N, CA, C and O of each residue as an XYZ file, in Angstrom:
584
protein
N     195.996      7.719     28.376
C     196.936      7.171     27.407
C     196.192      6.242     26.464
O     195.176      5.646     26.822
N     196.710      6.133     25.270
C     196.037      5.368     24.234
C     197.012      4.387     23.605
O     198.139      4.753     23.270
N     196.588      3.157     23.446
C     197.385      2.134     22.781
C     196.466      1.439     21.790
O     195.810      0.459     22.144
N     196.407      1.920     20.572
C     195.519      1.385     19.558
C     196.273      1.295     18.241
O     196.936      2.249     17.832
N     196.170      0.139     17.574
C     196.841     -0.087     16.299
C     195.816     -0.586     15.298
O     195.023     -1.479     15.599
N     195.835     -0.004     14.105
C     194.994     -0.458     13.004
C     195.913     -0.676     11.806
O     196.625      0.238     11.389
N     195.895     -1.888     11.257
C     196.753     -2.237     10.128
C     195.921     -2.852      9.012
O     194.911     -3.508      9.267
N     196.348     -2.638      7.789
C     195.805     -3.356      6.636
C     196.999     -3.902      5.874
O     197.904     -3.155      5.501
N     196.998     -5.205      5.645
C     198.105     -5.824      4.937
C     197.783     -7.264      4.582
O     196.666     -7.744      4.774
N     198.793     -7.934      4.059
C     198.631     -9.328      3.623
C     199.412    -10.264      4.536
O     200.492     -9.924      5.019
N     198.848    -11.447      4.765
C     199.514    -12.445      5.584
C     200.746    -12.969      4.843
O     200.690    -13.244      3.645
N     201.849    -13.103      5.564
C     203.090    -13.590      4.956
C     203.181    -15.106      4.977
O     204.004    -15.694      4.276
N     202.338    -15.734      5.779
C     202.296    -17.204      5.867
C     200.935    -17.593      6.412
O     200.179    -16.743      6.884
N     200.624    -18.881      6.348
C     199.368    -19.354      6.916
C     199.379    -19.151      8.428
O     200.418    -19.321      9.066
N     198.228    -18.788      9.013
C     198.173    -18.627     10.477
C     198.480    -19.946     11.185
O     198.160    -21.027     10.690
N     199.098    -19.831     12.336
C     199.433    -21.001     13.151
C     198.477    -21.044     14.341
O     198.483    -20.141     15.178
N     197.655    -22.092     14.417
C     196.664    -22.225     15.483
C     197.190    -23.160     16.557
O     197.672    -24.252     16.257
N     197.097    -22.726     17.818
C     197.505    -23.539     18.967
C     196.411    -23.457     20.021
O     195.491    -22.646     19.916
N     196.519    -24.302     21.033
C     195.606    -24.273     22.183
C     196.423    -24.028     23.443
O     197.526    -24.552     23.594
N     195.866    -23.222     24.348
C     196.518    -23.005     25.632
C     196.220    -24.198     26.538
O     195.424    -25.068     26.186
N     196.862    -24.231     27.702
C     196.604    -25.310     28.664
C     195.155    -25.330     29.116
O     194.621    -26.384     29.463
N     194.520    -24.167     29.113
C     193.122    -24.088     29.536
C     192.153    -24.347     28.380
O     190.939    -24.307     28.576
N     192.677    -24.614     27.173
C     191.827    -24.961     26.044
C     191.430    -23.808     25.148
O     190.662    -24.002     24.206
N     191.936    -22.600     25.419
C     191.631    -21.453     24.561
C     192.449    -21.516     23.279
O     193.591    -21.976     23.288
N     191.871    -21.057     22.183
C     192.553    -21.030     20.891
C     193.397    -19.768     20.774
O     192.996    -18.691     21.216
N     194.585    -19.921     20.164
C     195.491    -18.805     19.913
C     196.031    -18.965     18.499
O     196.557    -20.023     18.153
N     195.908    -17.929     17.680
C     196.472    -17.968     16.330
C     197.521    -16.878     16.199
O     197.326    -15.753     16.659
N     198.630    -17.220     15.570
C     199.707    -16.268     15.317
C     199.904    -16.154     13.812
O     199.840    -17.144     13.083
N     200.145    -14.928     13.365
C     200.406    -14.692     11.945
C     201.178    -13.392     11.821
O     201.268    -12.615     12.772
N     201.731    -13.165     10.647
C     202.481    -11.944     10.381
C     201.822    -11.211      9.226
O     201.473    -11.812      8.211
N     201.656     -9.893      9.393
C     201.042     -9.053      8.370
C     202.125     -8.176      7.742
O     202.865     -7.487      8.444
N     202.208     -8.212      6.412
C     203.120     -7.335      5.679
C     202.369     -6.055      5.340
O     201.316     -6.088      4.704
N     202.926     -4.924      5.773
C     202.295     -3.622      5.579
C     203.260     -2.740      4.793
O     204.430     -2.621      5.157
N     202.777     -2.125      3.720
C     203.619     -1.224      2.930
C     203.975      0.018      3.732
O     203.148      0.564      4.462
N     205.233      0.457      3.581
C     205.696      1.708      4.181
C     205.603      2.818      3.141
O     205.607      2.557      1.938
N     205.521      4.042      3.610
C     205.481      5.184      2.697
C     206.854      5.496      2.137
O     206.975      5.991      1.016
N     207.872      5.215      2.901
C     209.221      5.538      2.446
C     209.729      4.507      1.447
O     209.250      3.374      1.401
N     210.707      4.921      0.651
C     211.306      4.039     -0.346
C     212.770      3.819      0.015
O     213.370      4.621      0.729
N     213.339      2.721     -0.487
C     214.744      2.449     -0.217
C     215.622      3.268     -1.163
O     215.116      4.102     -1.914
N     216.928      3.033     -1.128
C     217.872      3.824     -1.914
C     217.639      3.690     -3.419
O     217.923      4.626     -4.167
N     217.126      2.542     -3.876
C     216.855      2.344     -5.311
C     215.476      2.836     -5.726
O     215.113      2.722     -6.896
N     214.702      3.382     -4.794
C     213.377      3.893     -5.118
C     212.266      2.872     -5.001
O     211.133      3.149     -5.396
N     212.562      1.686     -4.462
C     211.539      0.652     -4.278
C     210.828      0.843     -2.951
O     211.427      1.272     -1.964
N     209.555      0.522     -2.941
C     208.783      0.593     -1.692
C     209.291     -0.458     -0.719
O     209.721     -1.540     -1.119
N     209.236     -0.125      0.556
C     209.625     -1.070      1.596
C     208.382     -1.543      2.334
O     207.311     -0.951      2.201
N     208.526     -2.600      3.106
C     207.406     -3.142      3.878
C     207.866     -3.446      5.287
O     209.041     -3.722      5.531
N     206.919     -3.392      6.211
C     207.162     -3.819      7.589
C     206.398     -5.115      7.807
O     205.292     -5.287      7.295
N     206.984     -6.012      8.560
C     206.375     -7.306      8.842
C     206.026     -7.345     10.326
O     206.906     -7.422     11.183
N     204.730     -7.290     10.612
C     204.241     -7.101     11.975
C     203.652     -8.406     12.498
O     202.685     -8.914     11.931
N     204.224     -8.962     13.579
C     203.643    -10.172     14.165
C     202.340     -9.853     14.904
O     202.245     -8.846     15.606
N     201.345    -10.718     14.738
C     200.030    -10.520     15.346
C     199.591    -11.798     16.050
O     199.957    -12.902     15.647
N     198.801    -11.633     17.106
C     198.230    -12.746     17.854
C     196.764    -12.453     18.110
O     196.402    -11.334     18.472
N     195.921    -13.460     17.922
C     194.488    -13.322     18.148
C     194.017    -14.537     18.956
O     194.606    -15.613     18.852
N     192.975    -14.372     19.748
C     192.542    -15.402     20.675
C     191.112    -15.875     20.418
O     190.331    -15.216     19.732
N     190.799    -17.028     20.985
C     189.458    -17.612     21.070
C     188.814    -17.835     19.706
O     189.470    -18.341     18.795
N     187.530    -17.465     19.544
C     186.806    -17.746     18.303
C     187.421    -17.015     17.117
O     187.448    -17.542     16.005
N     187.909    -15.817     17.349
C     188.568    -15.073     16.265
C     189.796    -15.828     15.762
O     190.074    -15.833     14.563
N     190.527    -16.462     16.670
C     191.695    -17.251     16.278
C     191.287    -18.424     15.392
O     191.954    -18.719     14.400
N     190.213    -19.080     15.742
C     189.746    -20.204     14.934
C     189.283    -19.736     13.554
O     189.540    -20.403     12.552
N     188.597    -18.583     13.502
C     188.146    -18.048     12.216
C     189.321    -17.657     11.329
O     189.320    -17.954     10.134
N     190.316    -17.001     11.896
C     191.494    -16.616     11.122
C     192.192    -17.861     10.587
O     192.591    -17.904      9.424
N     192.335    -18.869     11.438
C     192.996    -20.093     11.019
C     192.215    -20.813      9.916
O     192.805    -21.422      9.023
N     190.906    -20.739      9.985
C     190.060    -21.451      9.028
C     189.938    -20.729      7.689
O     189.931    -21.372      6.640
N     189.842    -19.393      7.715
C     189.508    -18.648      6.506
C     190.638    -17.837      5.883
O     190.518    -17.427      4.728
N     191.723    -17.594      6.598
C     192.807    -16.776      6.051
C     193.993    -17.658      5.692
O     194.280    -18.638      6.378
N     194.669    -17.307      4.626
C     195.842    -18.036      4.148
C     196.924    -17.037      3.762
O     196.690    -15.828      3.744
N     198.092    -17.548      3.459
C     199.186    -16.715      2.993
C     198.691    -15.876      1.822
O     198.111    -16.402      0.872
N     198.925    -14.564      1.896
C     198.497    -13.655      0.842
C     197.142    -13.024      1.060
O     196.782    -12.098      0.334
N     196.367    -13.495      2.045
C     195.044    -12.924      2.310
C     195.178    -11.488      2.795
O     196.054    -11.169      3.600
N     194.297    -10.624      2.295
C     194.263     -9.232      2.729
C     193.384     -9.130      3.968
O     192.213     -9.506      3.936
N     193.953     -8.616      5.066
C     193.213     -8.518      6.322
C     193.360     -7.132      6.917
O     194.330     -6.421      6.653
N     192.383     -6.766      7.720
C     192.441     -5.574      8.536
C     192.536     -6.004      9.987
O     191.754     -6.837     10.443
N     193.478     -5.447     10.704
C     193.732     -5.830     12.093
C     193.494     -4.613     12.981
O     193.969     -3.515     12.689
N     192.757     -4.819     14.064
C     192.529     -3.768     15.051
C     192.934     -4.346     16.400
O     192.416     -5.384     16.813
N     193.850     -3.685     17.085
C     194.310     -4.222     18.360
C     195.206     -3.254     19.095
O     195.121     -2.039     18.916
N     196.071     -3.818     19.933
C     196.965     -2.994     20.741
C     198.389     -3.541     20.648
O     198.596     -4.741     20.464
N     199.344     -2.660     20.773
C     200.753     -3.015     20.718
C     201.196     -3.492     22.093
O     200.877     -2.875     23.109
N     201.932     -4.595     22.115
C     202.456     -5.100     23.385
C     203.913     -5.519     23.194
O     204.332     -5.875     22.093
N     204.666     -5.471     24.273
C     206.068     -5.863     24.259
C     206.253     -7.037     25.208
O     205.796     -7.005     26.351
N     206.922     -8.061     24.727
C     207.241     -9.223     25.569
C     208.750     -9.304     25.736
O     209.505     -9.017     24.807
N     209.176     -9.692     26.916
C     210.599     -9.943     27.149
C     210.789    -11.437     27.357
O     209.892    -12.133     27.833
N     211.973    -11.917     26.991
C     212.261    -13.348     27.100
C     213.756    -13.535     27.294
O     214.543    -12.611     27.090
N     214.135    -14.747     27.690
C     215.541    -15.101     27.845
C     215.906    -16.115     26.774
O     215.257    -17.154     26.653
N     216.936    -15.822     25.998
C     217.395    -16.722     24.940
C     218.127    -17.914     25.539
O     218.457    -17.920     26.725
N     218.375    -18.912     24.717
C     219.077    -20.123     25.168
C     220.477    -19.808     25.695
O     220.976    -20.495     26.586
N     221.111    -18.764     25.142
C     222.459    -18.411     25.602
C     222.444    -17.546     26.865
O     223.499    -17.126     27.339
N     221.238    -17.273     27.418
C     221.117    -16.537     28.664
C     220.909    -15.045     28.509
O     220.642    -14.359     29.496
N     221.024    -14.528     27.307
C     220.806    -13.097     27.111
C     219.313    -12.799     27.051
O     218.500    -13.642     26.673
N     218.983    -11.573     27.435
C     217.576    -11.161     27.422
C     217.252    -10.506     26.084
O     218.095     -9.856     25.466
N     216.025    -10.693     25.665
C     215.555    -10.081     24.427
C     214.124     -9.606     24.608
O     213.468     -9.931     25.598
N     213.657     -8.845     23.654
C     212.270     -8.400     23.697
C     211.725     -8.360     22.270
O     212.479     -8.277     21.300
N     210.428     -8.418     22.170
C     209.768     -8.363     20.878
C     208.455     -7.605     21.018
O     207.840     -7.589     22.084
N     208.045     -6.990     19.945
C     206.758     -6.302     19.894
C     205.804     -7.124     19.046
O     206.221     -7.782     18.092
N     204.522     -7.089     19.393
C     203.502     -7.751     18.591
C     202.178     -7.038     18.802
O     202.008     -6.273     19.752
N     201.251     -7.300     17.903
C     199.906     -6.756     18.004
C     199.006     -7.824     18.604
O     198.929     -8.935     18.079
N     198.332     -7.505     19.689
C     197.293     -8.371     20.241
C     195.985     -7.892     19.613
O     195.518     -6.787     19.889
N     195.413     -8.728     18.779
C     194.257     -8.323     17.971
C     192.958     -8.407     18.761
O     192.666     -9.415     19.405
N     192.192     -7.338     18.698
C     190.826     -7.355     19.207
C     189.887     -7.863     18.120
O     188.898     -8.537     18.407
N     190.207     -7.532     16.861
C     189.417     -8.045     15.749
C     190.285     -8.154     14.503
O     191.249     -7.409     14.324
N     189.917     -9.099     13.654
C     190.569     -9.286     12.356
C     189.466     -9.340     11.319
O     188.551    -10.159     11.417
N     189.550     -8.469     10.324
C     188.549     -8.416      9.258
C     189.147     -8.991      7.981
O     190.284     -8.680      7.627
N     188.383     -9.829      7.293
C     188.802    -10.370      6.011
C     188.361     -9.381      4.938
O     187.169     -9.102      4.808
N     189.307     -8.849      4.172
C     189.020     -7.750      3.261
C     188.898     -8.182      1.804
O     188.851     -7.333      0.914
N     188.847     -9.477      1.549
C     188.659     -9.985      0.197
C     187.522    -10.984      0.206
O     187.304    -11.664      1.208
N     186.792    -11.083     -0.901
C     185.758    -12.119     -0.960
C     186.406    -13.493     -0.995
O     187.554    -13.640     -1.414
N     185.663    -14.491     -0.555
C     186.179    -15.860     -0.523
C     186.707    -16.313     -1.874
O     187.732    -16.992     -1.944
N     186.017    -15.944     -2.950
C     186.386    -16.436     -4.273
C     187.757    -15.952     -4.719
O     188.394    -16.606     -5.545
N     188.234    -14.814     -4.191
C     189.528    -14.299     -4.616
C     190.672    -14.851     -3.773
O     191.837    -14.627     -4.102
N     190.370    -15.557     -2.708
C     191.408    -16.127     -1.859
C     191.756    -17.505     -2.385
O     190.969    -18.443     -2.260
N     192.924    -17.622     -2.970
C     193.342    -18.905     -3.507
C     193.811    -19.796     -2.377
O     194.441    -19.338     -1.423
N     193.504    -21.050     -2.493
C     193.967    -22.017     -1.513
C     193.087    -22.150     -0.294
O     193.386    -22.971      0.573
N     192.027    -21.393     -0.184
C     191.146    -21.494      0.968
C     190.124    -22.575      0.688
O     189.455    -22.560     -0.345
N     190.006    -23.510      1.613
C     189.027    -24.570      1.451
C     187.643    -23.993      1.633
O     187.347    -23.386      2.662
N     186.801    -24.179      0.646
C     185.436    -23.672      0.775
C     184.494    -24.852      0.821
O     184.578    -25.770      0.005
N     183.593    -24.813      1.790
C     182.566    -25.831      1.837
C     181.302    -25.227      1.263
O     181.177    -24.005      1.182
N     180.384    -26.052      0.874
C     179.193    -25.569      0.198
C     178.083    -25.203      1.155
O     176.932    -25.083      0.734
N     178.387    -25.020      2.440
C     177.364    -24.638      3.402
C     176.870    -23.213      3.159
O     175.783    -22.844      3.604
N     177.674    -22.413      2.450
C     177.299    -21.030      2.211
C     176.361    -20.872      1.021
O     175.724    -19.830      0.868
N     176.271    -21.895      0.182
C     175.491    -21.757     -1.034
C     174.035    -22.053     -0.780
O     173.689    -22.870      0.073
N     173.202    -21.393     -1.514
C     171.770    -21.552     -1.385
C     171.304    -22.569     -2.414
O     171.584    -22.410     -3.602
N     170.602    -23.606     -1.985
C     170.075    -24.597     -2.910
C     168.763    -24.100     -3.471
O     167.804    -23.879     -2.732
N     168.721    -23.927     -4.764
C     167.509    -23.497     -5.432
C     166.860    -24.710     -6.072
O     167.545    -25.651     -6.473
N     165.551    -24.687     -6.165
C     164.857    -25.811     -6.790
C     165.194    -25.855     -8.266
O     165.625    -24.856     -8.842
N     164.999    -26.997     -8.872
C     165.340    -27.203    -10.268
C     164.242    -26.724    -11.210
O     164.332    -26.933    -12.420
N     163.212    -26.087    -10.672
C     162.136    -25.605    -11.516
C     162.640    -24.460    -12.379
O     163.669    -23.849    -12.089
N     161.898    -24.180    -13.447
C     162.299    -23.094    -14.329
C     162.141    -21.764    -13.592
O     161.228    -21.609    -12.781
N     163.017    -20.818    -13.867
C     162.942    -19.529    -13.183
C     161.674    -18.776    -13.569
O     161.178    -18.899    -14.689
N     161.164    -18.002    -12.630
C     159.960    -17.221    -12.837
C     160.370    -15.825    -13.295
O     161.277    -15.219    -12.724
N     159.709    -15.328    -14.311
C     159.992    -13.990    -14.800
C     159.039    -13.018    -14.111
O     157.879    -12.885    -14.501
N     159.552    -12.331    -13.065
C     158.719    -11.409    -12.297
C     158.507    -10.081    -13.010
O     157.672     -9.286    -12.580
N     159.235     -9.822    -14.079
C     159.115     -8.520    -14.734
C     157.739     -8.312    -15.350
O     157.332     -7.173    -15.577
N     157.018     -9.396    -15.626
C     155.682     -9.273    -16.201
C     154.683     -8.769    -15.167
O     153.645     -8.221    -15.538
N     154.971     -8.941    -13.872
C     154.041     -8.581    -12.816
C     154.270     -7.183    -12.260
O     153.561     -6.757    -11.349
N     155.235     -6.479    -12.790
C     155.534     -5.155    -12.267
C     154.554     -4.136    -12.821
O     154.227     -4.142    -14.008
N     154.095     -3.266    -11.943
C     153.219     -2.179    -12.354
C     153.938     -0.874    -12.087
O     154.796     -0.800    -11.208
N     153.600      0.123    -12.819
C     154.191      1.437    -12.630
C     153.550      2.104    -11.425
O     152.326      2.142    -11.299
N     154.395      2.633    -10.534
C     153.920      3.343     -9.347
C     154.550      4.716     -9.364
O     155.763      4.849     -9.526
N     153.743      5.723     -9.198
C     154.253      7.089     -9.176
C     154.372      7.565     -7.733
O     153.402      7.538     -6.974
N     155.600      8.011     -7.359
C     155.846      8.592     -6.038
C     156.274     10.031     -6.246
O     157.028     10.336     -7.171
N     155.795     10.906     -5.391
C     156.325     12.281     -5.445
C     157.802     12.269     -5.024
O     158.205     11.483     -4.167
N     158.588     13.136     -5.629
C     160.028     13.163     -5.356
C     160.342     13.376     -3.880
O     161.342     12.848     -3.392
N     159.519     14.134     -3.152
C     159.808     14.388     -1.739
C     159.596     13.153     -0.865
O     160.027     13.160      0.288
N     158.959     12.104     -1.357
C     158.766     10.876     -0.600
C     159.948      9.896     -0.772
O     160.069      8.937     -0.010
N     160.801     10.136     -1.755
C     161.916      9.238     -1.990
C     163.026      9.513     -0.977
O     163.305     10.671     -0.667
N     163.662      8.460     -0.459
C     164.693      8.654      0.568
C     166.028      9.113      0.022
O     166.958      9.321      0.801
N     166.160      9.279     -1.261
C     167.453      9.677     -1.845
C     167.296     10.810     -2.811
O     168.280     11.269     -3.391
């Protein structure tokens, strides 16, 4: 039997990061995924899928993803049952994520705090023009990898 889910969609809200009693990180978020079918007026519909991710992945999602971020989710479908305050039983489905991929560059994600640890500090010296040092090299076509 196989239980595998792959989704691509946008977050409907900022991820919610929590810690378990044992100190593990858990992030919850909802992914809006377009449906192929249209409603009666011809508009596209969407499904809103709750997702949960654990440990370091949860911290990364909480740190780098925001409402509207495009993500790819790979995981498994699970069903939870619960008892409501009025005593009735209910159930819900959610995706337990094995991995979450960020599908947009950082610069296109509005509202994401970016620190400058990713930037490369270049010296203030004038740039070197390497084009003057290039020599022509002849390779036979059969030696080229493409």
